C-alpha positions, 0 to 999 in steps of 0.5 A: 378541052382548049375550046371549052376554056376559050368559050368560058373566057370570052364573055368576060371580055365582052361584058367588061366595064368601061371607064367613066370620068366624073367631076366631083365638087372640089370646093369654091374656086375663083370666079374667073379661073381658066379651068373647068368649073360651074358658076363664076364668070365665063372666059370669052373671046374679045368679040363676045356678046352675052347671049339673050333668050329668044323667048323673053329677050332677057340675058341668059344665066352662065352655068359652066365652062369645060376645058376641052383639054380635060375631055381630050388631051391635046385639045384647046378651048372651052365649052361654055354653057348658058341658059335662060332663068328669067322665066323658068319653064316658059322659055323652053330652056331644056330644048337645044333648038328653041333659043332658051339656051346657048353653048359656045365652043371657044378657042384659045383666045377665050381669055377675056372677062365680060361684064354681065348684064345688069338686068335678069338672072345671069350668074349662079350664086356659087363658083364650084371647083372640079376634081376629076376621078375615074370609075369602072362602071357600065355607064355614068348613071351608076357612078354617083352611087359607086363613088359614094360607096368608095368615098363616103361623100354625098352623092350630090358632090358628083357634079357630072361627067366629061367625055365618053357617052351621054347617059340619057334620062329619057330618049337620045337627043344628041343634037345635029350640027347646023353646019355639017348636019352630023351628030355632035360630039358629047362633051359634058353631062352636068348635075344641078349642083351639090347645094340646092341653094346655089345649083342650076335648074334642070327641072328639079333632079335633071341633067344637062348635056353639052355637045360640040362639033369640032370641025364646024366650031358649033356647040349645043346644050339641052337638059332632061329630067 
């Protein structure tokens, strides 16, 4: 009889849900806040140069910064994400390696505020604060709907997730570090935003994915739809 009980209990452990940490819209915040946010102006080290697109040579648009401490306790620094929006769709800004976007893994010295270039599309039209919430779901793609059911707030107020596993809309495109040739660590998945008038452009309904290689200090970004 004891064996039968053991066999019945085991599947509950095998198929238990995992915890997903989502980012939800917490209202407008300061454009220079040293926190996880979308929009605003990036916090950068003193030697920072605003990234330019390899395709059109125009300055890229700053999308978001993620405090790495929000991803893993005890970690310092920021992941900052940029993407070309001067000629949307013409600079392969969805590709991690085509030169139409850039991601930076900054250290604790990322305290300075750069002056964005005067030409091109460089900033989003809103700086959004982030609140972190955890959900017991199988993967992130279930999270916005589950959160809406629990809170009654719009699904669009879910701005993405941090840590855990990327929830790919297409095939797994985890970037490989150019320094050590190993797969990068997933940091953040971004939705376009809570308001279409001020949101990022991931092809209309897509998601962006940010990665880093801790040992090498490299980072990468791409998006899928």
